[in-house]
C-alpha positions in Angstrom: 16.2 -31.2 -16.1 16.2 -28.6 -13.3 17.8 -29.5 -10.0 15.7 -31.1 -7.3 14.2 -28.6 -4.9 15.8 -29.1 -1.4 14.6 -26.1 0.5 11.8 -23.5 0.7 12.1 -19.9 1.9 8.7 -18.6 3.0 7.6 -15.1 3.8 5.6 -14.3 6.9 3.1 -11.4 6.7 0.6 -12.0 4.0 1.9 -15.5 3.3 1.8 -17.6 6.5 -0.3 -15.2 8.6 -2.8 -12.4 8.1 -1.3 -9.8 10.4 -3.0 -6.7 9.0 -5.3 -6.2 12.0 -2.4 -6.2 14.5 -0.2 -4.0 12.4 -3.0 -1.6 11.7 -4.0 -1.4 15.4 -0.4 -0.5 16.3 -0.1 1.9 13.5 -3.2 3.8 14.4 -2.3 3.8 18.1 0.9 5.4 17.0 -0.9 8.1 15.0 -3.3 8.8 17.9 -0.5 9.1 20.4 1.3 11.6 18.1 -1.9 13.7 17.6 -3.3 12.3 14.3 -6.6 10.8 13.3 -6.7 7.0 12.7 -6.5 5.8 9.1 -8.8 3.3 7.4 -7.9 -0.4 7.6 -8.1 -0.6 3.8 -5.5 2.1 3.4 -3.2 0.8 6.1 -3.2 -2.7 4.5 -1.6 -1.2 1.4 1.3 0.1 3.6 2.4 -3.3 4.7 5.2 -5.3 3.2 8.4 -3.3 3.1 9.4 -3.4 6.8 8.5 -1.4 9.9 10.4 1.7 8.8 8.4 2.1 5.6 5.2 1.3 7.5 5.9 4.1 10.0 6.7 6.6 7.2 3.6 5.7 5.3 1.3 5.7 8.3 2.6 9.1 9.5 2.1 10.7 6.1 -0.9 8.8 4.9 0.8 8.1 1.6 2.4 5.0 0.0 5.5 7.1 -1.0 5.4 9.4 2.0 8.4 10.2 4.2 7.9 11.8 7.6 10.3 14.4 9.0 13.2 12.8 10.9 12.0 13.9 14.4 8.5 12.6 13.7 9.8 9.4 12.3 11.9 8.7 15.3 9.0 9.4 17.6 6.8 7.2 15.4 9.3 4.3 15.5 9.4 4.4 19.3 5.6 4.6 19.6 4.9 1.9 17.0 7.4 -0.6 18.6 5.6 -0.1 22.0 2.1 -0.6 20.6 3.1 -3.5 18.3 4.7 -5.3 21.2 1.2 -5.4 22.7 -0.7 -6.1 19.5 1.6 -8.7 17.9 -0.4 -11.9 17.5 -3.5 -10.6 19.2 -5.8 -10.6 16.1 -3.5 -12.3 13.6 -4.8 -15.5 11.9 -3.3 -18.3 10.0 -4.2 -18.5 6.4 -6.0 -21.7 5.2 -3.8 -24.8 4.7 -0.7 -23.2 6.1 0.0 -26.1 8.6 -0.9 -28.6 6.0 1.4 -26.9 3.4 4.3 -26.8 5.8 3.8 -30.5 6.6 3.7 -31.4 2.9 6.9 -29.5 2.2 8.5 -31.3 5.1 7.2 -34.6 3.8 9.1 -33.8 0.5 12.3 -33.6 2.5 12.7 -29.9 2.1 14.5 -27.7 4.7 12.4 -24.6 5.6 13.3 -21.0 6.3 11.1 -18.1 7.2 12.6 -14.9 5.8 10.7 -11.7 6.5 11.1 -7.9 6.7 9.5 -7.9 10.1 12.1 -7.3 12.9 13.5 -10.4 14.5 12.0 -9.9 18.0 8.5 -9.6 16.6 9.0 -12.4 14.1 10.2 -14.9 16.8 7.3 -13.9 19.2 4.7 -14.3 16.4 5.9 -17.6 15.2 6.1 -18.9 18.8 2.5 -17.6 19.5 1.2 -19.8 16.7 3.5 -22.7 17.4 5.2 -22.4 14.0 8.7 -21.7 15.3 9.6 -25.4 15.4 8.6 -25.8 11.7 11.6 -23.8 10.5 15.3 -24.7 10.3 16.0 -20.9 10.1 14.1 -17.8 10.9 15.5 -14.5 9.6 14.0 -11.2 10.5 14.4 -7.9 8.6 16.9 -6.5 10.9 19.2 -9.5 11.1 21.3 -8.5 8.1 22.5 -5.2 6.5 19.8 -5.3 3.8 16.3 -6.7 3.6 14.0 -7.8 0.8 13.7 -6.8 -2.1 17.5 -7.1 -1.9 18.5 -10.7 -2.5 20.9 -10.8 0.5 18.5 -12.4 3.0 17.5 -15.2 0.5 21.1 -15.9 -0.4 22.1 -15.9 3.3 19.3 -18.4 4.0 20.5 -20.7 1.2 24.0 -20.6 2.6 22.8 -21.4 6.1 20.6 -24.2 4.8 23.4 -25.7 2.8 21.5 -25.5 -0.6 22.1 -23.7 -3.9 19.7 -21.0 -5.0 18.6 -23.2 -7.9 17.7 -26.0 -5.4 15.4 -23.6 -3.5 11.9 -22.2 -4.0 10.7 -18.9 -2.5 7.1 -18.5 -1.5 5.7 -15.0 -0.8 2.9 -12.6 -1.6 4.5 -9.4 -2.9 6.7 -7.6 -5.3 9.4 -7.6 -2.6 9.4 -11.4 -2.6 9.4 -11.7 -6.4 12.3 -9.1 -6.9 14.4 -10.7 -4.1 14.0 -14.2 -5.5 14.7 -13.2 -9.1 17.8 -11.3 -8.1 19.0 -14.4 -6.1 18.3 -16.8 -8.9 15.6 -18.6 -7.0 12.3 -19.8 -8.5 9.4 -18.0 -6.8 5.7 -18.7 -6.1 3.2 -16.1 -4.8 -0.1 -16.5 -3.1 -2.9 -14.1 -4.2 -4.4 -13.3 -0.7 -1.6 -11.2 0.8 -0.9 -7.5 0.7 1.4 -6.5 -2.2 0.6 -2.9 -1.5 -2.9 -3.4 -2.9 -1.7 -4.5 -6.4 -2.7 -7.6 -8.3 -0.1 -10.4 -8.0 -0.9 -11.3 -11.6 1.4 -8.4 -12.6 4.4 -9.9 -10.9 7.3 -11.8 -12.6 6.9 -15.2 -10.8 6.9 -18.9 -11.7 3.4 -19.5 -10.5 0.5 -18.1 -8.4 -0.6 -20.7 -5.9 -3.8 -20.6 -4.0 -2.4 -21.9 -0.7 0.8 -23.1 0.8 -0.5 -26.7 0.3 -0.8 -25.9 -3.4 2.7 -24.6 -3.3 3.9 -27.9 -1.9 2.0 -29.8 -4.7 3.6 -27.5 -7.3 7.0 -28.5 -5.9 6.2 -32.2 -5.7 5.0 -32.3 -9.4 8.3 -30.8 -10.5 10.7 -32.9 -8.6 13.0 -35.1 -10.8 11.6 -38.2 -9.3 8.0 -37.2 -10.1 9.0 -36.2 -13.6 10.8 -39.5 -14.2 7.6 -41.4 -13.1 5.7 -39.4 -15.7 8.1 -40.6 -18.4 10.4 -37.6 -18.7 14.0 -38.5 -19.4 16.5 -37.4 -16.7 
């Protein structure tokens, strides 16, 4: 029997909160400030998920794999940070059953971490804006460590800080970044279908399950806990 799940590591953008409107507003404000035309929201939404640096490169070039010239990128980073400080949380919304899902995970006795590629200062402000900061035992932004997702380092660091083994943890996200990081860390991974994932179908990802909401993720965990399995007649 697999170990009991003792902790959950949860992504932010596209998993807990729909932040595409805020990020897109800041990204387009950056483009306009630097003399470019705004981009469509549908295109910008595919640029989200690999951190601010990637978002700025993609927004400046208009391409998923684009890289801006160094001077343009530096100007873009300064401009984006200024505009996103204003937009962060302004139009963002909680996805359905996020609060219920967090409560259900807590009721299972799990420790919770929010691990995201969003810079720490914006992450802390956004969680506080929605009153979610107190829900987590650990909040880890994308600039807190030397490497960010899809590298496994942030997830392994979170496990260490929470005092749990990777096998006793579940990762919950919305993208290839989350799936790759969790697999590399040896952590079971669930994804929600409503996030960004660079416009790709999450059904193509190597994950343990696709869950409709965070509450469904908590139910998935509950059904697989050793105590629940024992009650169903499974031998320990």
